[in-house]
LOGUDO-919875 format. One record per atom (N, C-alpha, C): residue in three letters; z, y, x. Coordinates in steps of 0.05 Angstrom, whole numbers, plus 32768, in hexadecimal, padded with zeros to 4 digits. Layout:
<nuzas>
AlaZYX;...
</nuzas>
This chain:
<nuzas>
Met82A382FC81D2;Met829282E781DA;Met829582CF81C7;His82AD82C881C1;His82B282B181AF;His82A682B68193;Lys82A782D0818A;Lys829C82D78170;Lys827E82D48170;His827082DA8186;His825382D78188;His824C82BA8188;Phe825C82A98195;Phe8256828D8196;Phe825882818179;Val826C8289816A;Val8270827F814F;Val82588288813D;Leu824F82A18140;Leu823882AA8131;Leu821F829B8138;Leu821B82958152;Leu82048286815B;Leu820582698151;Ala821C825D8151;Ala822082428146;Ala821A82418128;Met822382558119;Met821D825680FD;Met81FF825980F7;Ala81F2826A8107;Ala81D5826E8104;Ala81C68254810A;Ala81CE8245811E;Ala81C2822C8125;Ala81C68217810F;Ala81DE82168104;Ala81E4820480EF;Ala81D4820A80D6;Ala81CE822380D0;Ala81BF822B80B9;Ala81A1822380BC;Thr8197822380D5;Thr817B821C80D9;Thr817781FF80DE;Leu818C81EF80E1;Leu818981D280E7;Leu817A81C480D1;Pro817F81C880B7;Pro817081BB80A2;Pro815281C180A4;Leu814B81D980AD;Leu812F81DF80B0;Leu812281CF80C7;Ala813181CA80DC;Ala812681BB80F2;Ala8122819E80EB;Gly8132819380D9;Gly8130817780D0;Gly8117817280BF;Lys810C818780B4;Lys80F4818480A3;Lys80DB818980B4;Ala80D6817780C7;Ala80C1817B80DA;Ala80A6817380CF;Gln80A5816280BA;Gln808B815A80AF;Gln808881638092;Thr8070816D808D;Thr806881728071;Thr804D8164806D;Tyr804681608055;Tyr802E8151804E;Tyr801B8161803C;Ser8002815B803E;Ser7FEF8167802C;Ser7FE681538017;Ser7FE0815C7FFF;Ser7FD681497FEB;Ser7FBB813F7FF4;Arg7FB581267FEC;Arg7F9C811A7FF5;Arg7F9481047FE1;Asp7F7B81057FD9;Asp7F6F80EF7FC9;Asp7F5D80E07FDC;Glu7F5E80C57FD9;Glu7F4F80B57FEB;Glu7F44809C7FDD;Ser7F2B80967FE1;Ser7F1E807D7FD8;Ser7F13806F7FF0;Val7F1C80567FF5;Val7F158048800D;Val7F0E802B8006;Gly7EF780228010;Gly7EEF8006800D;Gly7EFB7FF68024;Tyr7F007FDC8020;Tyr7F0C7FCC8036;Tyr7F057FAF8033;Leu7F097FA18049;Leu7F057F84804B;Leu7F207F778052;Gly7F237F5E804A;Gly7F3C7F508051;Gly7F397F32804F;Leu7F4F7F258057;Leu7F527F088054;Leu7F6B7F038044;Gln7F6A7EEE8033;Gln7F817EE98021;Gln7F877ECB8022;Trp7FA17EC58024;Trp7FAA7EA98023;Trp7FBC7EA7800B;Val7FB77E937FFA;Val7FC67E8F7FE1;Val7FD37E747FE3;Thr7FEE7E737FDE;Thr7FFD7E5A7FE0;Thr7FF17E447FCF;Gly7FED7E2D7FDA;Gly7FE37E167FCB;Gly7FC57E177FC5;Glu7FB77E2C7FCC;Glu7F9B7E2E7FC6;Glu7F897E327FDF;Thr7F937E3F7FF3;Thr7F827E44800B;Thr7F8F7E398024;Arg7F7F7E2D8035;Arg7F8A7E23804E;Arg7F8A7E3A8062;Leu7F9B7E388076;Leu7F9D7E4D808A;Leu7F827E538097;Ser7F727E3E809B;Ser7F587E4180A8;Ser7F427E4A8095;Arg7F477E4B807B;Arg7F327E528067;Arg7F3C7E668053;Pro7F437E7F805C;Pro7F4D7E938049;Pro7F377E9D8036;Asn7F407EA98021;Asn7F2D7EB7800F;Asn7F247ED1801E;Val7F0C7EDA8019;Val7F027EF38023;Val7F047F08800D;Leu7F0F7F1F8014;Leu7F137F348000;Leu7F007F4C8005;Leu7EF77F577FEF;Leu7EE97F717FEF;Leu7EF87F827FDC;Gly7F007F9A7FE5;Gly7F117FAB7FD4;Gly7F0A7FC87FD6;Ile7F157FD77FC2;Ile7F147FF47FC3;Ile7F2F7FFE7FBA;Arg7F3980117FC8;Arg7F53801D7FC2;Arg7F50803B7FBD;Gln7F5A80447FA7;Gln7F5A80617FA0;Gln7F77806A7FA0;Thr7F7F807D7FB1;Thr7F9A80877FB2;Thr7F9B80A57FB1;Arg7FB380AF7FA9;Arg7FB980CB7FAA;Arg7FD480CD7FB8;Thr7FD580DD7FCD;Thr7FEE80E27FDB;Thr7FF780FE7FD6;Asp801081027FCC;Asp8019811D7FC6;Asp802781297FDE;Val803181427FDA;Val803D81517FF0;Val805781447FFA;Asp806381327FEA;Asp807B81247FF3;Asp807581097FFF;Asn805B81048005;Asn805180EB8010;Asn805480D37FFE;Arg805580D87FE4;Arg805680C27FD0;Arg803980BB7FCA;Val803480A17FCB;Val801980977FC7;Val801780887FAC;Thr8003808F7F9C;Thr7FFE80817F83;Thr7FE0807B7F82;Gly7FD980677F72;Gly7FBC80617F70;Gly7FB780457F66;Gly7F9F803C7F6C;Gly7F9780227F63;Gly7F8880137F78;Asp7F877FF97F74;Asp7F7A7FE77F88;Asp7F6A7FD27F78;Leu7F507FCF7F7E;Leu7F3F7FBC7F71;Leu7F347FA97F86;Thr7F387F8F7F83;Thr7F2F7F7B7F97;Thr7F1F7F657F89;Phe7F0C7F5B7F99;Phe7EFD7F437F91;Phe7F017F2F7FA8;Ser7F0A7F177FA2;Ser7F0E7F027FB6;Ser7EFA7EEC7FB3;Tyr7EF17EE27FCA;Tyr7EDD7ECC7FCB;Tyr7EEA7EB57FDA;Ser7EE97E9D7FCE;Ser7EF57E867FDA;Ser7EE27E797FEE;Thr7EE87E7B8008;Thr7ED77E6F801C;Thr7EDA7E50801B;Glu7EF07E468011;Glu7EF47E298010;Glu7EE37E1D7FF9;Lys7EE27E2B7FE3;Lys7ED37E207FCB;Lys7EB77E2B7FCA;Gly7EB17E417FD8;Gly7E977E4D7FD8;Gly7E907E5B7FBE;Val7EA47E667FB1;Val7EA07E757F97;Val7EB27E8D7F96;Gly7EAB7E9F7F83;Gly7EBD7EB67F7E;Gly7ED87EAC7F75;Asp7EED7EB77F7F;Asp7F087EAD7F79;Asp7F147EBD7F62;Ala7F177ED87F66;Ala7F257EE87F51;Ala7F1F7F057F55;Val7F247F157F41;Val7F237F327F42;Val7F3F7F3B7F39;Arg7F497F507F47;Arg7F647F5A7F41;Arg7F647F797F41;Leu7F737F847F2F;Leu7F767FA17F2D;Leu7F947FA77F2D;Gly7F9D7FB77F41;Gly7FB97FBD7F44;Gly7FBF7FDA7F45;Tyr7FD67FE27F3B;Tyr7FE17FFD7F3D;Tyr7FF27FFE7F57;Leu7FF180147F66;Leu800080187F7E;Leu801280307F7B;Asp802B802D7F87;Asp803E80447F86;Asp805280407F9D;Gly805880557FAB;Gly806C80547FC0;Gly806680677FD7;Lys807080607FEE;Lys806B80708007;Lys805780608018;Cys804D806D802C;Cys80398060803D;Cys804180458048;Asn805980448053;Asn8063802B8060;Asn80668014804C;Leu806C801A8033;Leu80718005801F;Leu806A800F8003;Leu805580037FF9;Leu804C80097FDD;Leu80527FF17FCC;Gly805A7FF57FB4;Gly805C7FDF7FA1;Gly80427FDD7F92;Thr803B7FC57F89;Thr80237FC17F7A;Thr80297FAF7F62;Leu801C7FB47F4C;Leu801F7FA57F33;Leu80047FA57F26;Gly7FFA7F8E7F1D;Gly7FE07F8E7F11;Gly7FD97F747F03;Phe7FBF7F727EFC;Phe7FB57F5B7EEE;Phe7F997F547EF9;Gly7F8F7F3D7EF1;Gly7F757F367EFA;Gly7F6B7F1E7EEB;Tyr7F567F127EF7;Tyr7F4A7EFA7EEA;Tyr7F417EE77F00;Ser7F497ECE7EFD;Ser7F417EB97F10;Ser7F287EAB7F06;Phe7F137EAD7F15;Phe7EFA7EA07F0D;Phe7EFC7E827F10;Arg7F097E797F25;Arg7F0B7E5C7F2A;Arg7F1C7E4E7F15;Lys7F317E5B7F0C;Lys7F437E4F7EF8;Lys7F3B7E577EDB;Asp7F2A7E6B7ED9;Asp7F227E767EBE;Asp7F3B7E7F7EAF;Arg7F4C7E8F7EBD;Arg7F657E987EB1;Arg7F6B7EB57EBA;Ala7F7A7EC37EA8;Ala7F847EDD7EAF;Ala7F9C7ED97EC3;Leu7FA27EED7ED2;Leu7FB97EEC7EE4;Leu7FC67F077EE6;Gly7FE07F077EEE;Gly7FEF7F1F7EF2;Gly7FFD7F1C7F0D;Phe80027F337F1A;Phe800E7F327F35;Phe801F7F4B7F3A;Leu80317F487F4D;Leu80417F5E7F57;Leu80467F597F75;Gly804B7F6E7F84;Gly804F7F6A7FA0;Gly80547F847FAF;Ala80517F817FCA;Ala80557F977FDC;Ala803C7F9B7FEE;Val80367FB47FF3;Val801E7FBB8003;Val80277FCC801A;Gly801E7FC58032;Gly80237FD5804A;Gly80097FDA8059;Ser800C7FE58071;Ser7FF47FE88081;Ser7FE87FCD8088;Tyr7FCF7FCA8083;Tyr7FBF7FB3808A;Tyr7FC87F99807C;Gly7FD77F9B8066;Gly7FDF7F828059;Gly7FEB7F86803D;Lys7FED7F6F8030;Lys7FF97F6E8015;Lys80067F538011;Leu801D7F528004;Leu802B7F397FFD;Leu80307F3A7FDF;Thr80267F267FD1;Thr80297F267FB4;Thr80337F0B7FA9;Ala803E7F0C7F91;Ala80447EF57F80;Ala80337EF77F68;Glu80277EE17F60;Glu80137EE17F4B;Glu80187ECB7F36;Val80157ED17F1D;Val80187EBD7F07;Val7FFD7EBC7EF8;Asp7FF27EA47EF4;Asp7FD97EA27EE5;Asp7FE07E9B7EC8;Gly7FCB7E9A7EB7;Gly7FCE7E967E9B;Gly7FDB7E7B7E93;Ala7FDC7E687EA6;Ala7FE97E4E7EA0;Ala80067E4E7EAA;Gly800F7E657EB5;Gly802B7E677EBE;Gly802F7E5E7EDB;Ser801A7E587EE9;Ser801D7E507F06;Ser80247E697F16;Leu80397E667F27;Leu80427E7B7F39;Leu80377E767F55;Leu802A7E8A7F61;Leu801E7E887F7B;Leu80267EA07F8C;Gly80277E9D7FA6;Gly802C7EB37FB8;Gly80127EB87FC8;Ala800E7ED07FD1;Ala7FF67ED67FE0;Ala7FFC7EEA7FF6;Leu7FEF7EE6800D;Leu7FF07EF88024;Leu7FD47F028029;Glu7FD27F1D802C;Glu7FB87F298031;Glu7FBA7F39804A;Leu7FA67F37805C;Leu7FA37F488073;Leu7F897F57806F;Asn7F897F728072;Asn7F717F81806D;Asn7F6D7F988081;Thr7F597FA7807D;Thr7F517FBC8090;Thr7F5D7FD88089;Leu7F707FD98077;Leu7F7B7FF3806E;Leu7F957FFB807B;Pro7F9580128089;Pro7FAF801D8092;Pro7FBD802A807A;Cys7FD58034807E;Cys7FE380418068;Cys7FD5805A805F;Ala7FD980618046;Ala7FCB8078803A;Ala7FD880938040;Gly7FF280958041;Gly7FFF80AF8041;Gly800480BD805B;Asp800B80AF8070;Asp801480BD8088;Asp7FFE80CB8097;Arg7FE580C7808F;Arg7FD080D6809C;Arg7FCF80F38092;Asn7FDF80F9807E;Asn7FDE81148072;Asn7FF38127807D;Val7FFE81218094;Val8012813280A1;Val8005814C80AA;Val8011816280A3;Val8007817C80AC;Val801D818980BD;Pro8015819A80D0;Pro802A81A680E1;Pro803D81B780D1;Ala805781B680D9;Ala806B81C680CC;Ala806781E380D3;Pro806C81F580C0;Pro8069821180C6;Pro807D821B80DB;Ala8073822D80EC;Ala808482388101;Ala809B824880F5;Val80B382448100;Val80CA825280F6;Val80D282688109;
</nuzas>
């Protein structure tokens, strides 16, 4: 009896790693348009955010790694003019993507560079313009995360 219990325990221990791998992912390419609001330190008031129009192109691989690009156009509701256009590279997992990119500020007539973090329904960035001014920005948008929608059922064991 004791010998059978040991064999059963060894078999259970051997299958334990298989049970821990409950989720697998399918590769997926996705292009999604979105709307958002953006607040930039020193430039936008809380009551007058910039309005964003964007498109995000992503690829999620079988390990749930997300890569792609993000193109946005912002409009200043406070000034009543186009604010800036930005193009960023995205890389990471659904919950937290890193972004790095460049753009052009129409209001300042200067190039700009930025880096930041992207999550579901939002983005937080630090931006430097051609004159060396450092700004922070918070964006709220209509985009959920890209990768976790690609979960496929685990194969039966």
